[in-house]
SEMAR-327094 format. One record per residue (C-alpha): residue in three letters; x negated, y negated, z. Coordinates in nm, 3 decimals, padded with zeros to 5 digits. Example, Ala and Ser with C-alpha at 12.3 -4.5 7.8 and 13.67 -1.06 7.14 Angstrom:
2
   type         u         v         w
    Ala   -01.230    00.450    00.780
    Ser   -01.367    00.106    00.714
//
This chain:
294
   type         u         v         w
    Met    02.076   -01.568    00.203
    Ile    02.452   -01.477    00.232
    Glu    02.676   -01.777    00.344
    Gln    02.834   -01.580    00.611
    Gln    02.493   -01.483    00.763
    Arg    02.375   -01.843    00.720
    Gln    02.674   -01.977    00.916
    Glu    02.619   -01.740    01.193
    Tyr    02.248   -01.840    01.236
    Leu    02.352   -02.200    01.242
    Lys    02.605   -02.132    01.509
    Ala    02.354   -01.928    01.723
    Met    02.112   -02.220    01.705
    Gly    02.385   -02.474    01.781
    Ile    02.375   -02.683    01.453
    Thr    02.692   -02.804    01.303
    Ser    02.645   -02.863    00.912
    Trp    02.820   -03.173    00.781
    Tyr    02.833   -03.277    00.411
    Ser    03.027   -03.589    00.271
    Arg    03.236   -03.451   -00.013
    Tyr    03.417   -03.785   -00.085
    Ser    03.420   -04.127    00.045
    Leu    03.655   -04.230    00.317
    Ala    03.913   -04.513    00.294
    His    03.790   -04.856    00.421
    Ala    03.436   -04.728    00.477
    Leu    03.125   -04.927    00.397
    Pro    02.901   -04.826    00.103
    Ser    02.644   -04.567    00.169
    Asn    02.281   -04.652    00.202
    Pro    01.977   -04.456    00.064
    Leu    01.871   -04.213    00.336
    Leu    01.516   -04.231    00.450
    Trp    01.398   -04.020    00.763
    Ala    01.214   -04.241    01.013
    Asp    00.829   -04.177    01.064
    Ile    00.793   -04.075    01.435
    Ala    00.424   -04.183    01.423
    Lys    00.537   -04.555    01.362
    Pro    00.661   -04.703    01.682
    Asn    00.799   -05.017    01.520
    Ile    01.049   -04.823    01.282
    Ile    01.169   -04.658    01.626
    Ser    01.254   -04.993    01.770
    Lys    01.410   -05.105    01.448
    Glu    01.635   -04.799    01.455
    Ser    01.742   -04.872    01.813
    Cys    01.837   -05.233    01.726
    Glu    02.036   -05.120    01.424
    Ile    02.223   -04.850    01.651
    Glu    02.321   -05.128    01.904
    Thr    02.434   -05.381    01.633
    Ile    02.643   -05.095    01.490
    Asp    02.806   -05.035    01.837
    Ser    02.891   -05.407    01.891
    His    03.046   -05.409    01.547
    Lys    03.261   -05.117    01.651
    Ala    03.347   -05.277    01.958
    Ser    03.464   -05.618    01.794
    Asn    03.650   -05.447    01.508
    Thr    04.023   -05.428    01.582
    Thr    04.128   -05.269    01.255
    Thr    04.168   -04.898    01.231
    Ser    03.856   -04.824    01.007
    Ile    03.658   -04.510    01.022
    Pro    03.315   -04.587    01.134
    Asn    03.004   -04.517    00.908
    Leu    02.814   -04.228    01.033
    His    02.544   -04.304    00.772
    Gly    02.447   -04.608    00.987
    Leu    02.301   -04.380    01.255
    Leu    02.034   -04.280    01.030
    His    01.713   -04.534    00.946
    Thr    01.833   -04.777    00.680
    Pro    01.530   -04.963    00.548
    Lys    01.575   -05.324    00.458
    Asn    01.211   -05.438    00.349
    Ser    01.069   -05.324    00.015
    Glu    00.765   -05.173    00.173
    Glu    01.011   -04.944    00.388
    Lys    01.220   -04.848    00.090
    His    00.922   -04.705   -00.104
    Pro    00.673   -04.517    00.116
    Leu    00.578   -04.312   -00.154
    Gln    00.452   -04.600   -00.346
    Lys    00.249   -04.697   -00.044
    Gln    00.084   -04.381   -00.017
    Thr   -00.013   -04.370   -00.373
    Thr   -00.157   -04.705   -00.351
    Val   -00.363   -04.605   -00.047
    Leu   -00.485   -04.291   -00.234
    Ser   -00.580   -04.494   -00.551
    Gln   -00.774   -04.719   -00.337
    Gln   -00.967   -04.432   -00.168
    Leu   -01.034   -04.270   -00.507
    Lys   -01.175   -04.598   -00.650
    Ser   -01.395   -04.649   -00.329
    Ala   -01.519   -04.288   -00.371
    Ile   -01.603   -04.330   -00.734
    Asn   -01.788   -04.665   -00.672
    Thr   -01.986   -04.498   -00.401
    Ala   -02.078   -04.174   -00.587
    Glu   -02.421   -04.100   -00.713
    Ser   -02.547   -04.248   -01.040
    Pro   -02.575   -04.023   -01.330
    Ser   -02.937   -04.000   -01.340
    Gln   -02.946   -03.877   -00.973
    Gln   -02.672   -03.618   -01.038
    Asp   -02.855   -03.484   -01.346
    Leu   -03.181   -03.460   -01.149
    Lys   -03.005   -03.265   -00.871
    Asn   -02.857   -03.014   -01.125
    Lys   -03.179   -02.972   -01.297
    Thr   -03.349   -02.871   -00.961
    Gln   -03.053   -02.642   -00.860
    Phe   -03.080   -02.489   -01.210
    Glu   -03.467   -02.435   -01.184
    Leu   -03.417   -02.283   -00.833
    Lys   -03.168   -02.010   -00.954
    Asn   -03.401   -01.938   -01.245
    Lys   -03.686   -01.878   -01.003
    Ala   -03.463   -01.665   -00.784
    Thr   -03.353   -01.439   -01.085
    Asp   -03.718   -01.407   -01.191
    Thr   -03.828   -01.289   -00.854
    Ser   -03.552   -01.033   -00.818
    Ser   -03.618   -00.900   -01.182
    Ser   -03.986   -00.861   -01.106
    Ala   -03.925   -00.703   -00.783
    Gln   -03.678   -00.447   -00.961
    Ser   -03.923   -00.388   -01.240
    Thr   -04.215   -00.314   -00.993
    Gly   -03.988   -00.088   -00.775
    Ser   -03.874    00.101   -01.082
    Thr   -04.240    00.150   -01.195
    Ser   -04.356    00.270   -00.844
    Arg   -04.055    00.487   -00.791
    Gln   -04.042    00.803   -01.005
    Pro   -03.702    00.972   -01.075
    Val   -03.601    01.239   -00.821
    Pro   -03.528    01.588   -00.957
    Thr   -03.205    01.776   -00.878
    Phe   -03.191    02.148   -00.858
    Arg   -03.063    02.438   -00.682
    Leu   -03.218    02.795   -00.637
    Ala   -03.115    03.121   -00.478
    Ile   -03.413    03.313   -00.353
    Cys   -03.408    03.680   -00.256
    Thr   -03.607    04.001   -00.258
    Cys   -03.564    04.361   -00.361
    Gln   -03.829    04.626   -00.289
    Asp   -04.159    04.469   -00.393
    Ala   -03.980    04.206   -00.636
    Leu   -03.903    03.843   -00.587
    Ile   -03.615    03.717   -00.757
    Ile   -03.537    03.337   -00.799
    Thr   -03.229    03.236   -00.997
    Asp   -03.060    02.883   -01.063
    Leu   -02.736    02.767   -00.905
    Pro   -02.519    02.490   -01.037
    Tyr   -02.627    02.180   -00.824
    Ser   -02.270    02.018   -00.819
    Ser   -02.102    02.332   -00.699
    Arg   -02.011    02.354   -00.325
    Glu   -02.042    02.731   -00.338
    Gly   -02.361    02.920   -00.276
    Phe   -02.445    03.267   -00.416
    Thr   -02.096    03.412   -00.470
    Lys   -01.980    03.770   -00.500
    His   -01.968    03.743   -00.859
    His   -02.335    03.627   -00.876
    Gln   -02.427    03.928   -00.622
    Asn   -02.254    04.194   -00.833
    Leu   -02.405    04.092   -01.165
    Leu   -02.758    04.072   -01.003
    Met   -02.701    04.424   -00.853
    Asn   -02.613    04.576   -01.189
    Ile   -02.909    04.419   -01.342
    Leu   -03.136    04.584   -01.063
    Ser   -02.978    04.911   -01.114
    Ala   -03.054    04.899   -01.480
    Leu   -03.419    04.839   -01.409
    His   -03.394    05.140   -01.176
    Trp   -03.455    04.926   -00.889
    Ser   -03.291    04.923   -00.539
    Ser   -02.964    04.734   -00.558
    Ser   -03.006    04.623   -00.194
    Val   -03.074    04.234   -00.189
    Gln   -03.270    04.095    00.107
    Asn   -03.368    03.754    00.272
    Met   -03.098    03.567    00.055
    Asn   -03.156    03.179    00.109
    Ile   -03.068    02.869   -00.094
    Phe   -03.350    02.595   -00.178
    Ser   -03.196    02.262   -00.272
    Trp   -03.369    01.946   -00.401
    Pro   -03.367    01.676   -00.288
    Phe   -03.350    01.771    00.079
    Thr   -03.226    01.433    00.177
    His   -03.044    01.139   -00.002
    Gln   -03.226    00.847    00.172
    Gln   -03.387    00.642   -00.076
    Met   -03.684    00.539    00.142
    Ile   -03.840    00.891    00.118
    Asp   -04.023    00.952   -00.205
    Gln   -03.911    01.310   -00.348
    His   -04.033    01.306   -00.702
    Arg   -04.117    01.601   -00.922
    Gln   -04.470    01.662   -00.801
    Ile   -04.358    01.673   -00.443
    Ala   -04.074    01.909   -00.528
    Ile   -04.313    02.143   -00.686
    Asp   -04.558    02.145   -00.387
    Ala   -04.261    02.176   -00.143
    Leu   -04.110    02.494   -00.335
    Ser   -04.460    02.647   -00.375
    Arg   -04.516    02.596    00.007
    Tyr   -04.171    02.760    00.086
    Leu   -04.238    03.062   -00.136
    Val   -04.561    03.120    00.035
    Cys   -04.451    03.064    00.393
    His   -04.132    03.273    00.370
    Tyr   -04.165    03.519    00.107
    Gln   -04.535    03.558    00.050
    Tyr   -04.525    03.487   -00.309
    Lys   -04.855    03.629   -00.406
    Asp   -04.789    03.971   -00.240
    His   -04.508    04.052   -00.479
    Ser   -04.604    04.262   -00.781
    Asn   -04.276    04.169   -00.991
    Ile   -04.138    03.817   -01.008
    Leu   -03.822    03.734   -01.173
    Leu   -03.757    03.358   -01.265
    Leu   -03.389    03.358   -01.375
    Gly   -03.318    03.001   -01.524
    Arg   -03.471    02.683   -01.650
    Asp   -03.533    02.523   -01.314
    Ala   -03.674    02.849   -01.143
    Ala   -03.918    02.873   -01.426
    Lys   -04.015    02.496   -01.448
    Phe   -04.077    02.421   -01.077
    Thr   -04.212    02.771   -00.996
    Leu   -04.458    02.776   -01.261
    Asn   -04.532    02.415   -01.262
    Thr   -04.499    02.367   -01.627
    Asp   -04.332    02.125   -01.880
    Lys   -04.311    02.389   -02.159
    Pro   -03.962    02.439   -02.325
    Phe   -03.757    02.724   -02.171
    Glu   -03.768    02.924   -02.521
    Gln   -04.150    02.945   -02.501
    Leu   -04.163    03.048   -02.134
    Arg   -03.909    03.346   -02.194
    Gly   -04.054    03.700   -02.165
    Leu   -04.320    03.862   -01.977
    Gln   -04.616    03.682   -01.841
    Lys   -04.916    03.847   -01.637
    Val   -05.097    03.642   -01.375
    Asn   -05.350    03.717   -01.099
    Asn   -05.584    03.950   -01.296
    Asp   -05.267    04.148   -01.420
    Lys   -05.167    04.237   -01.057
    Gln   -04.850    04.034   -01.092
    Arg   -04.562    04.065   -01.371
    Ile   -04.357    03.728   -01.406
    Val   -04.055    03.752   -01.630
    Val   -03.860    03.436   -01.726
    Thr   -03.510    03.472   -01.865
    His   -03.140    03.337   -01.835
    Ser   -02.999    03.280   -01.474
    Val   -02.708    03.493   -01.340
    Asp   -02.511    03.170   -01.340
    Glu   -02.562    03.142   -01.716
    Leu   -02.476    03.501   -01.780
    Leu   -02.121    03.470   -01.604
    Lys   -02.048    03.156   -01.793
    Ile   -02.198    03.264   -02.149
    Pro   -02.189    03.641   -02.179
    Gln   -02.354    03.627   -02.510
    Tyr   -02.679    03.570   -02.318
    Lys   -02.693    03.929   -02.179
    Arg   -02.837    04.073   -02.495
    Glu   -03.125    03.836   -02.491
    Thr   -03.164    03.870   -02.102
    Trp   -03.201    04.239   -02.131
    Ala   -03.451    04.215   -02.405
    Asp   -03.670    03.996   -02.171
    Leu   -03.619    04.245   -01.857
    Val   -03.670    04.574   -02.051
    Met   -04.034    04.506   -02.066
    Leu   -04.053    04.576   -01.676
    Leu   -03.967    04.951   -01.763
    Thr   -04.269    05.024   -01.992
//
């Protein structure tokens, strides 16, 4: 703190600072300064007695000597009052000795530690067993996002990135319209919807793979009359895997498939989002789609 600011604070609080820089002439020798303990009434009484003796000494002294201001403070005379720290340390040492003497025996302490260790092991074993049973009973939840639309008598299902906040963008729509015009189909897309899984992030609800497949099948039957379309385009791995309910690799599913007594034609190929990111897939995609023209 700046000295000027400190002096202003002291002046505002009404405190006058004093420091003895040198010993005065004809002054008594200084005594060690120890602040009096307010909690002890005997010390306060001793201070008052000493102050009275000093005042009487001042009155009897006729010489022009400067009074000793240090005498106003507590000047201990006994050895116990001169060393209060030693007294406190002795009290603390006695308390520590009594605590050590009354402490538990080593055998009791070992038994207590052993029981605590066994309880901790039991708690960890139960928690690990609960986690293992929960992991075996709870199957992993698949994550996918599909864009579903219709064009004439065709049903189109394509993959979308699950982490993206955007849905079926204008770039996806323009590329899909170009594919439909190349197949000589109507470029007007109708009934565009997004199907995302899982539909909720609550852990209490079971949303494993088979439930996702059943939910998607029910959604396609109720909203798009899945069996009434003669042409079905499954664009992307997730669209083929969850719509056809199969675990086959994507390369084996690619191409033309006929189902329902050859009344439906299903084509599996790359998604529109993959074609935008990897244009080299367009050649393979057209080789899969050109079968619909024959």
